[in-house]
C-alpha positions in Angstrom: -21.1 3.8 0.8 -18.8 4.9 3.5 -16.9 7.6 1.7 -19.3 9.8 -0.2 -17.8 13.2 -1.1 -14.4 12.1 0.1 -11.3 12.6 -2.1 -8.4 10.1 -2.2 -4.9 9.8 -3.7 -3.7 6.3 -4.3 -0.1 5.5 -5.3 0.9 2.1 -6.8 -2.6 2.0 -8.2 -1.9 0.5 -11.6 -2.2 -3.1 -10.5 -2.4 -5.5 -7.6 -3.5 -4.2 -4.1 -3.4 -0.6 -5.2 -5.8 -1.1 -8.1 -8.1 -3.1 -5.9 -8.1 -0.4 -3.3 -8.8 2.3 -5.9 -11.8 0.3 -7.2 -13.1 -0.2 -3.7 -12.7 3.4 -2.7 -14.7 4.4 -5.8 -17.4 2.0 -4.9 -17.6 3.6 -1.5 -18.2 7.0 -3.1 -14.7 8.6 -3.1 -13.3 10.7 -5.9 -9.8 9.6 -6.9 -6.4 10.5 -8.3 -4.4 7.4 -9.0 -0.6 7.1 -9.5 1.5 4.4 -11.0 5.1 3.9 -11.9 6.2 5.4 -15.2 6.9 1.9 -16.5 3.3 0.9 -15.8 1.7 3.7 -17.7 -0.4 1.3 -19.8 -1.7 -0.5 -16.7 -2.6 2.8 -15.1 -4.7 3.8 -18.1 -6.5 0.5 -17.8 -7.2 1.1 -14.2 -8.5 4.6 -14.9 -10.7 3.2 -17.7 -12.2 0.6 -15.4 -12.9 3.3 -12.8 -14.6 5.5 -15.4 -16.7 2.6 -16.5 -17.9 2.4 -12.9 -18.9 6.0 -13.1 -16.1 7.2 -10.8 -14.8 10.7 -10.9 -11.1 10.0 -11.4 -7.8 11.0 -13.0 -4.2 9.9 -12.6 -0.6 10.3 -13.6 2.7 8.4 -13.6 4.9 9.2 -10.7 8.4 8.2 -9.6 7.8 8.2 -5.8 11.6 8.1 -5.0 12.1 11.6 -6.6 10.9 14.6 -4.6 10.3 16.8 -7.7 8.2 14.2 -9.3 6.2 13.6 -6.1 5.5 17.4 -5.8 4.2 17.6 -9.4 2.1 14.5 -8.9 0.5 15.8 -5.7 -0.1 19.2 -7.2 -1.8 17.6 -10.2 -4.0 15.5 -7.7 -5.0 18.7 -5.9 -5.8 20.4 -9.1 -8.2 17.6 -10.0 -9.6 16.9 -6.6 -9.5 20.4 -5.0 -8.6 18.9 -1.6 -7.5 15.6 -0.2 -9.1 13.6 2.6 -7.4 10.2 2.1 -4.0 9.0 1.0 -3.3 5.3 0.3 0.5 5.2 -0.1 1.0 1.8 -1.8 3.8 2.1 -4.3 6.5 -0.6 -3.8 8.8 -3.0 -5.5 10.3 -6.4 -4.5 13.5 -8.2 -5.4 14.6 -11.7 -4.4 18.3 -11.8 -3.6 20.4 -13.7 -1.1 21.9 -11.4 1.5 25.4 -12.2 0.3 24.5 -11.3 -3.2 22.6 -8.0 -2.8 24.2 -5.3 -5.0 24.4 -1.9 -3.5 22.3 -0.4 -6.3 19.6 -3.0 -5.7 19.5 -2.2 -2.0 19.3 1.5 -2.7 16.5 1.1 -5.2 14.3 -1.0 -3.0 14.7 1.2 0.0 14.3 4.4 -2.1 11.0 3.3 -3.6 9.5 1.4 -0.6 10.6 3.7 2.2 11.8 7.1 0.9 8.9 7.1 -1.5 6.5 6.6 1.4 8.1 9.5 3.2 8.1 11.9 0.3 4.5 11.2 -0.7 3.3 11.1 2.9 5.0 14.4 3.8 3.7 16.2 0.7 0.1 15.1 1.1 0.2 15.6 4.9 1.3 19.2 4.4 -1.8 19.8 2.3 -4.0 18.1 4.8 -2.7 20.4 7.6 -3.2 23.5 5.5 -6.8 22.4 4.8 -7.5 22.1 8.5 -10.0 19.3 8.1 -7.9 16.3 9.2 -7.5 13.2 7.1 -6.5 9.6 6.9 -3.2 8.1 5.6 -2.9 4.4 5.0 0.6 3.0 4.2 1.4 -0.4 2.8 3.9 -2.3 4.9 4.1 -6.1 4.9 4.4 -9.1 7.3 8.0 -9.0 6.0 8.5 -5.9 8.1 7.4 -7.8 11.2 9.6 -10.9 10.8 12.4 -12.0 8.5 12.1 -13.9 5.3 14.8 -15.5 3.2 16.4 -13.7 0.2 14.7 -10.4 0.9 16.8 -8.4 3.4 16.4 -5.2 1.4 12.7 -5.6 1.1 12.3 -6.7 4.7 14.3 -3.7 6.0 12.3 -1.3 3.8 9.0 -2.6 5.1 10.1 -2.6 8.7 11.0 1.1 8.1 7.5 1.7 6.8 6.1 0.4 10.1 8.3 2.7 12.1 7.6 5.6 9.8 3.8 5.0 10.1 4.0 5.2 13.9 6.2 8.3 13.8 3.8 10.0 11.4 0.8 9.1 13.6 2.4 10.8 16.6 3.4 14.0 14.7 0.1 14.3 12.8 -2.4 13.5 15.6 -2.6 17.1 16.7 -3.8 17.9 13.2 -6.5 15.2 13.3 -4.7 13.2 10.7 -4.7 9.5 11.4 -1.9 7.3 10.0 -2.0 3.5 9.9 -0.5 0.8 7.8 -1.6 -2.5 6.5 0.7 -5.5 6.7 -0.4 -7.9 4.0 0.8 -11.5 4.0 0.8 -13.8 1.0 -1.6 -12.0 -1.4 -1.9 -13.1 -5.0 -0.5 -10.2 -7.0 1.9 -9.6 -9.9 4.5 -9.0 -7.2 4.1 -12.5 -5.9 5.2 -13.8 -9.3 4.2 -17.2 -10.4 3.2 -18.5 -7.0 -0.5 -18.6 -7.9 0.2 -20.6 -11.1 2.4 -23.2 -9.4 0.3 -25.7 -7.4 3.4 -27.2 -5.7 4.7 -23.8 -4.6 1.3 -22.7 -3.6 0.9 -25.8 -1.5 4.3 -25.3 0.1 3.5 -21.8 1.2 0.0 -22.7 2.3 1.4 -25.1 4.9 2.5 -22.0 6.7 -0.9 -20.3 6.5 -3.6 -21.5 8.9 -6.3 -20.6 6.4 -4.6 -22.8 3.8 -4.6 -20.3 0.9 -3.2 -17.0 -0.3 -5.3 -13.9 0.1 -6.8 -11.9 -2.7 -6.5 -8.3 -3.5 -10.2 -7.7 -3.2 -10.1 -9.1 0.4 -7.3 -6.9 1.6 -8.7 -3.8 -0.1 -11.4 -3.9 2.6 -8.8 -3.3 5.3 -7.6 -0.1 3.6 -11.2 1.2 3.2 -11.8 0.5 6.9 -8.7 2.5 8.0 -9.6 5.3 5.6 -13.2 5.6 6.9 -14.7 7.0 10.0 -15.2 3.4 11.2 -11.6 3.7 12.3 -11.9 7.2 13.8 -10.0 6.3 17.0 -7.3 4.2 15.3 -3.9 5.7 14.5 -0.4 4.4 14.7 -1.6 0.8 14.1 -0.4 -2.0 11.9 -3.3 -4.1 10.6 -2.0 -7.5 9.8 -3.9 -9.3 7.0 -2.2 -12.6 6.5 -4.6 -15.6 7.0 -2.8 -16.3 10.3 0.7 -16.6 8.8 2.6 -14.9 11.6 0.3 -15.9 14.5 2.8 -18.6 15.5 4.6 -21.7 14.3 2.4 -24.0 12.4 3.4 -27.6 12.9 1.0 -29.4 10.6 2.9 -31.5 8.1 6.1 -31.2 10.1 5.4 -33.8 12.7 3.5 -37.1 12.2 
């Protein structure tokens, strides 16, 4: 148990990577306050029930991360339950698939608002509490390999995740004097609800796997370990970093199957 007595806030914790991270933090001894989108309230309750079944000290609430007032209320509720905050896993995000020529302005605005503005609002609010506490802390943002290289039909998502990477580095610089470390994880192809039906379509899975040297998608339980590492004292000298977790996807061009 690497996090006994630590307190953690997790956004986007109702499913996928966020849920797996919340479960892993609990197993490592942390007390938790978990957030999920208002539309995912049912899934959030299931996550909290699973955490309680494990014996975790946890609570949670729905939060619209793109709205400052809602974020303020959410963080205040978290502090009421936890008393203090040592760790923030800022994971809330959405994805849309649209050709660049077809992206509607409202869809661009929504993706950037949730994925980037939400990361700023939550991070700033929690960081202010960490500074006031005077005990330092660790913030882990969820970026993506899409923020490091382009991908078709996802200009809004790609741009938002590239922004998260730049935001993470900027936060790390500004918060280092307060002993607050800020890093991000860049997952590649991870089987989640956001990845849609890829895991259920053998042909599609095989197509994507040709780009991944490890020949498979990652699982949420695998990537959760990266978040715990960055949140723990094992990463005590690590800040401003982007930890790529992608099975080798962006290591370079993979020619297998292209040339015979």
